[in-house]
C-alpha positions as CSV (number, residue, x, y, z in Angstrom):
1,A,12.3,12.8,14.5
2,G,10.6,15.7,12.3
3,R,13.8,17.7,12.3
4,G,13.5,20.5,9.8
5,L,9.6,20.5,9.6
6,W,9.5,23.8,11.7
7,E,10.8,26.3,9.0
8,G,13.8,27.9,9.8
9,T,14.7,26.0,12.9
10,D,16.1,22.6,14.0
11,V,13.2,22.0,16.3
12,E,12.1,18.3,16.1
13,F,8.5,18.3,15.0
14,R,7.4,15.0,16.0
15,G,3.8,15.6,15.6
16,A,4.3,16.0,11.8
17,A,7.0,13.1,11.2
18,F,5.2,11.0,8.5
19,P,5.7,7.6,10.1
20,I,4.3,8.3,13.5
21,G,3.1,12.0,13.6
22,G,-0.9,12.6,14.8
23,D,-1.1,16.6,14.8
24,A,-4.2,17.8,12.8
25,T,-6.1,15.4,10.4
26,I,-5.3,14.0,7.1
27,D,-6.8,17.2,5.4
28,G,-4.2,19.3,6.9
29,L,-1.3,16.9,7.5
30,V,-0.5,13.6,5.7
31,T,1.0,11.0,8.0
32,I,0.6,7.3,8.3
33,P,-1.2,7.7,11.6
34,N,-3.4,10.1,10.1
35,I,-4.5,7.9,7.3
36,L,-4.9,4.8,9.6
37,L,-7.5,7.1,11.5
38,E,-9.6,7.1,8.5
39,F,-10.1,3.3,9.2
40,N,-9.5,2.9,12.9
41,E,-9.9,5.7,15.6
42,Q,-8.3,3.3,18.2
43,L,-4.9,4.1,17.5
44,A,-2.2,4.4,20.6
45,G,1.3,5.7,20.6
46,V,0.8,8.5,18.1
47,S,3.1,11.4,18.7
48,H,2.2,15.2,18.9
49,G,3.8,18.5,19.2
50,M,7.5,19.4,19.2
51,G,10.8,18.8,21.1
52,K,13.3,16.3,22.1
53,R,12.6,12.7,23.0
54,S,13.1,13.1,26.7
55,R,10.4,15.8,26.7
56,L,7.6,13.4,25.4
57,P,5.3,11.3,27.6
58,D,5.8,7.7,27.6
59,Y,2.6,7.1,25.7
60,Q,4.0,8.7,22.8
61,L,6.3,6.3,21.0
62,N,8.4,8.3,18.5
63,V,11.8,7.3,20.0
64,A,13.9,8.4,17.0
65,E,16.8,10.5,17.5
66,S,18.5,13.1,15.1
67,N,21.9,12.7,13.8
68,T,21.9,8.8,14.5
69,E,22.7,5.8,12.5
70,T,22.1,2.1,12.5
71,D,24.5,1.7,15.4
72,D,22.0,3.5,17.4
73,L,19.0,1.2,16.7
74,P,19.2,-1.1,19.9
75,E,19.1,1.7,22.2
76,Q,16.1,3.0,20.4
77,A,14.5,-0.3,20.3
78,T,14.9,-0.6,24.0
79,E,13.6,2.6,24.8
80,L,10.4,1.8,22.7
81,V,9.8,-1.5,24.5
82,R,10.1,0.4,27.9
83,R,7.5,2.8,26.9
84,L,5.0,0.4,25.5
85,H,5.2,-1.7,28.7
86,S,5.1,1.6,30.9
87,F,1.4,2.3,29.8
88,M,-0.1,-0.9,28.4
89,S,-0.2,-4.5,30.1
90,L,1.3,-7.5,28.5
91,S,-2.2,-8.9,28.2
92,E,-3.2,-5.7,26.3
93,L,-0.1,-6.0,24.1
94,R,-1.2,-9.5,23.2
95,E,-4.4,-8.4,21.8
96,K,-3.0,-5.5,19.7
97,W,-0.8,-5.3,16.7
98,T,2.0,-2.7,16.8
99,L,3.1,-1.1,13.5
100,L,6.7,-0.1,14.0
101,T,8.6,2.1,11.3
102,I,12.5,2.1,11.5
103,A,13.2,5.0,9.1
104,T,17.2,4.9,9.0
105,G,20.2,5.3,7.1
106,T,20.1,8.8,5.1
107,E,22.8,10.3,7.6
108,E,25.2,7.3,7.1
109,F,24.5,7.1,3.6
110,C,24.9,10.5,2.8
111,N,27.6,11.8,5.0
112,R,30.0,8.6,5.3
113,C,29.0,6.6,2.2
114,D,28.9,3.8,4.8
115,T,26.6,0.5,4.6
116,P,24.3,-0.3,7.4
117,N,25.4,-2.0,10.6
118,H,23.8,-5.5,10.0
119,A,24.6,-6.7,13.4
120,S,23.1,-3.7,15.1
121,I,19.7,-3.7,12.9
122,R,19.6,-7.6,14.0
123,R,19.9,-6.9,17.7
124,A,17.3,-4.1,17.5
125,L,14.8,-6.0,15.8
126,G,15.6,-9.1,18.3
127,I,14.8,-6.6,21.2
128,I,11.4,-5.7,19.5
129,R,10.6,-9.2,18.9
130,K,11.0,-10.1,22.5
131,G,9.5,-7.3,24.1
132,I,6.3,-6.7,21.7
133,P,4.2,-9.9,21.2
134,K,2.5,-8.7,18.0
135,A,4.6,-6.6,15.8
136,F,4.8,-5.7,12.0
137,V,8.3,-3.9,11.3
138,V,8.9,-1.7,8.3
139,L,12.6,-1.4,7.8
140,L,12.7,2.0,5.6
141,G,16.1,2.8,4.3
142,P,17.6,6.1,2.9
143,V,15.7,9.0,1.1
144,H,15.8,9.1,-2.6
145,V,14.6,12.4,-3.9
146,A,14.6,12.6,-7.7
147,S,13.2,14.8,-10.6
148,S,10.3,13.0,-12.3
149,Y,12.2,13.4,-15.7
150,K,15.4,11.8,-14.2
151,L,14.4,9.1,-11.6
152,H,18.1,7.7,-11.3
153,I,19.7,10.9,-9.9
154,N,19.3,11.5,-6.2
155,L,19.2,15.0,-5.6
156,L,20.8,14.4,-2.0
157,S,23.9,14.0,-3.5
158,P,25.1,17.3,-4.1
159,R,24.2,18.0,-0.5
160,C,26.2,15.3,1.0
161,R,29.8,15.9,1.7
162,C,30.5,12.3,0.6
163,L,28.1,11.2,-2.0
164,E,29.0,14.3,-4.4
165,S,32.7,13.1,-4.5
166,I,32.0,9.5,-5.7
167,S,31.5,8.1,-9.2
168,M,28.2,6.7,-10.3
169,K,29.4,3.3,-10.3
170,K,30.4,3.5,-6.7
171,Y,27.1,5.0,-5.6
172,R,25.5,2.1,-7.5
173,M,27.2,-0.4,-5.6
174,L,26.8,1.3,-2.2
175,V,22.9,1.3,-3.1
176,G,23.5,-2.5,-3.9
177,R,24.9,-3.1,-0.5
178,W,22.3,-1.5,1.4
179,R,19.7,-3.4,-0.6
180,E,21.6,-6.7,0.1
181,I,21.9,-6.1,3.9
182,F,18.2,-5.1,4.2
183,V,16.9,-8.1,2.3
184,K,19.1,-10.3,4.4
185,V,17.8,-9.1,7.6
186,Q,14.2,-9.5,6.3
187,N,14.6,-13.1,5.3
188,E,16.5,-13.9,8.6
189,F,13.7,-12.8,10.8
190,N,10.9,-14.1,8.5
191,S,12.4,-17.4,8.0
192,L,11.8,-18.2,11.6
193,K,7.9,-17.9,10.5
194,H,6.7,-16.3,13.6
195,A,3.0,-15.8,13.3
196,T,2.8,-12.5,15.3
197,F,6.2,-11.0,13.9
198,G,7.1,-9.8,10.6
199,V,9.7,-7.6,8.9
200,L,9.1,-5.8,5.6
201,A,12.5,-4.4,4.2
202,I,12.2,-1.4,1.9
203,P,16.0,-0.5,1.0
204,R,15.2,3.3,0.1
205,L,12.4,5.6,0.1
206,P,11.9,6.9,-3.3
207,I,9.9,9.9,-3.9
208,H,9.9,12.3,-6.9
209,S,8.3,15.4,-8.4
210,R,8.4,17.8,-11.2
211,E,9.9,20.2,-8.8
212,P,12.0,17.9,-6.4
213,E,13.6,20.9,-4.6
214,S,10.3,21.8,-3.2
215,L,10.5,18.5,-1.1
216,L,13.6,19.4,0.8
217,V,14.7,21.8,3.6
218,P,17.0,24.4,1.5
219,G,20.6,23.3,1.8
220,K,19.7,20.0,3.9
221,T,19.2,16.5,3.3
222,L,15.9,16.8,5.4
223,L,12.4,16.4,3.9
224,N,10.1,19.4,4.5
225,R,6.5,19.3,5.3
226,K,5.7,18.6,1.6
227,G,8.3,15.8,1.4
228,H,6.9,14.3,4.6
229,A,3.6,14.3,3.0
230,Y,4.9,12.7,-0.2
231,A,6.9,9.9,1.7
232,A,3.8,9.0,3.8
233,K,1.8,8.8,0.4
234,W,4.5,6.5,-1.0
235,M,4.8,4.4,2.0
236,W,1.1,3.9,2.4
237,N,0.5,3.1,-1.1
238,R,3.6,0.6,-1.0
239,L,2.0,-1.1,2.0
240,M,-1.3,-1.5,0.3
241,A,0.0,-2.7,-3.1
242,G,3.1,-4.5,-2.4
243,P,6.3,-4.2,-4.2
244,S,4.3,-4.2,-7.5
245,Y,3.5,-0.5,-6.5
246,N,5.1,1.8,-9.3
247,F,4.5,5.5,-9.4
248,S,7.4,6.2,-11.9
249,N,4.9,6.8,-14.9
250,S,2.4,8.9,-12.8
251,I,2.4,12.5,-11.6
252,F,2.8,11.7,-7.9
253,S,0.9,14.4,-6.4
254,Q,-2.2,13.4,-8.5
255,D,-1.8,9.7,-7.8
256,S,-4.7,8.3,-5.3
257,Y,-4.3,6.9,-2.1
258,Y,-4.9,3.2,-2.2
259,C,-7.5,1.6,-0.3
260,P,-7.5,-1.7,1.4
261,S,-8.6,-4.8,-0.8
262,V,-12.2,-6.2,0.2
263,G,-10.7,-9.8,-0.3
264,C,-7.5,-9.1,1.5
265,P,-7.8,-6.2,3.8
266,Y,-4.3,-6.0,5.1
267,F,-0.7,-4.4,4.6
268,R,1.1,-6.5,2.0
269,T,3.8,-8.4,3.8
270,V,6.2,-11.0,2.9
271,Q,4.3,-13.6,4.6
272,N,0.9,-12.8,2.9
273,M,2.1,-11.7,-0.6
274,E,1.3,-14.9,-2.3
275,R,-2.4,-14.9,-1.4
276,C,-2.9,-11.0,-1.1
277,S,-1.0,-10.1,-4.7
278,V,-2.2,-7.1,-6.4
279,I,-2.2,-7.0,-10.3
280,S,-3.4,-4.4,-12.7
281,Q,-6.4,-4.9,-15.0
282,S,-4.3,-5.5,-18.0
283,D,-2.4,-8.2,-16.3
284,Y,-5.3,-9.8,-14.9
285,Q,-6.8,-10.0,-18.3
286,R,-3.6,-11.2,-19.7
287,L,-3.1,-13.9,-17.1
288,H,-6.9,-15.3,-17.4
289,A,-6.8,-15.0,-21.5
290,T,-3.5,-17.1,-21.7
291,T,-4.8,-20.7,-22.2
292,R,-3.4,-23.7,-24.1
293,A,-2.8,-23.1,-27.8
294,S,-4.7,-25.2,-30.4
295,V,-3.1,-27.3,-33.1
296,N,-2.6,-24.3,-35.5
297,G,-1.0,-22.1,-32.9
298,T,-3.9,-19.8,-32.0
299,V,-4.8,-19.0,-28.6
300,R,-8.1,-20.4,-27.5
301,V,-9.8,-17.8,-25.3
302,P,-11.7,-19.1,-22.4
303,H,-15.7,-18.9,-22.9
304,R,-16.1,-16.6,-19.7
305,V,-13.6,-14.1,-21.2
306,K,-15.5,-14.1,-24.5
307,V,-18.7,-13.3,-22.6
308,R,-17.3,-10.7,-20.8
309,N,-15.6,-9.0,-23.7
310,N,-18.7,-9.2,-25.6
311,L,-21.4,-8.5,-23.1
312,V,-23.2,-5.6,-24.8
313,E,-23.5,-7.5,-28.1
314,I,-24.9,-10.5,-26.0
315,I,-27.5,-8.4,-24.2
316,A,-28.7,-6.9,-27.5
317,L,-28.8,-10.2,-29.1
318,V,-31.0,-11.6,-26.2
319,V,-33.4,-8.5,-26.4
320,L,-33.6,-9.0,-30.3
321,L,-34.5,-12.6,-29.9
322,S,-37.1,-12.0,-27.3
323,L,-38.9,-9.5,-29.5
324,I,-38.8,-11.8,-32.5
325,S,-40.3,-14.6,-30.3
326,V,-43.0,-12.4,-28.8
327,S,-43.8,-11.2,-32.6
328,I,-44.1,-14.7,-33.7
329,L,-46.0,-16.2,-31.0
330,G,-48.6,-13.1,-31.1
331,A,-49.3,-13.6,-34.7
332,F,-49.8,-17.4,-34.3
333,F,-52.1,-16.7,-31.6
334,Y,-54.1,-13.9,-33.5
335,Y,-54.5,-16.1,-36.6
336,R,-55.8,-19.1,-34.7
337,S,-58.3,-16.8,-33.0
338,K,-59.6,-15.6,-36.3
339,K,-60.4,-19.3,-37.5
340,A,-62.1,-19.9,-34.4
341,T,-66.2,-20.5,-34.9
342,M,-66.9,-19.2,-31.4
343,G,-65.6,-16.5,-29.1
344,R,-63.7,-16.8,-26.0
345,F,-66.6,-16.0,-23.7
346,Q,-69.4,-17.8,-25.6
347,T,-71.3,-20.3,-23.5
348,V,-71.4,-23.9,-25.2
349,P,-75.0,-25.4,-24.3
350,E,-74.8,-28.9,-22.5
351,E,-76.2,-31.8,-24.3
352,G,-78.5,-32.9,-21.8
353,S,-80.3,-29.3,-21.6
354,E,-80.7,-29.6,-25.5
355,Q,-82.6,-33.1,-25.3
356,K,-84.8,-31.9,-22.7
357,A,-86.1,-28.9,-24.7
């Protein structure tokens, strides 16, 4: 809902919320819609401005409510479907894909050390599947803000009346339960193999910084504008790269925004993961260099890998051999021309003309 983004107040700044806000441009405000606008200007449903959900026009689709939990998701899903059908016809919806982000869990995880309501999440996704013909749902769990030097410590814990009182063992068990339930929901819906509906479960939203306190509203468990920008960047790169995306060894503020792959220009979903996998250059080289070993145990490197790894040397060798060939052929024809008794352009008299003379 964007609560806390307007400094010093509890106003809901929906136009700046990272999953659906569309105020300004990517140069001034990093959100998922503003990144998408760099690739497609025909976006619908983006939210603008500030205020409660009830004050938004139907064509703005941010239906999140502050201080709600997973129990409340079916009602929000119903409202979303109503809004979509109020300004778009069913035939239009069948032609368009809807990217839907359900960011949930921080309140119940933080304040009650509770697990998500599995049945409620299933009902909400069922409402969405029946009401939206073509939808890709990202189920995003609680926020995890950490220092770049201590990634396992969630800085929200001291701000939560429940988390600060439990042991690290219980905290890890709680995190594990969230992961289990999110993955279970993902598998339940994706196992149906709907061609126009998919669920991607991300059990927690991990962002880190060398100054992690700068990502949070002072004294609260809410992300500020910088925190929302970091969240948008992480989510975008995660959608581009899939679960292999790992920013823990990089300076996140200096990490690049990933671009869609030319060979597979889609978000990485559970359904397309195998044919749209993303691997690093070192993994690629290791994968293609690993072949059957010879009898003595040495690895036989494929010919194309040898050529690629020694390309400069091969080019230099070809140039050198070309020069040698030109020199040899040039010398051969030069000495041959020296031994000739007649020049190249000297006319040879015909036999008939000599007898006539």
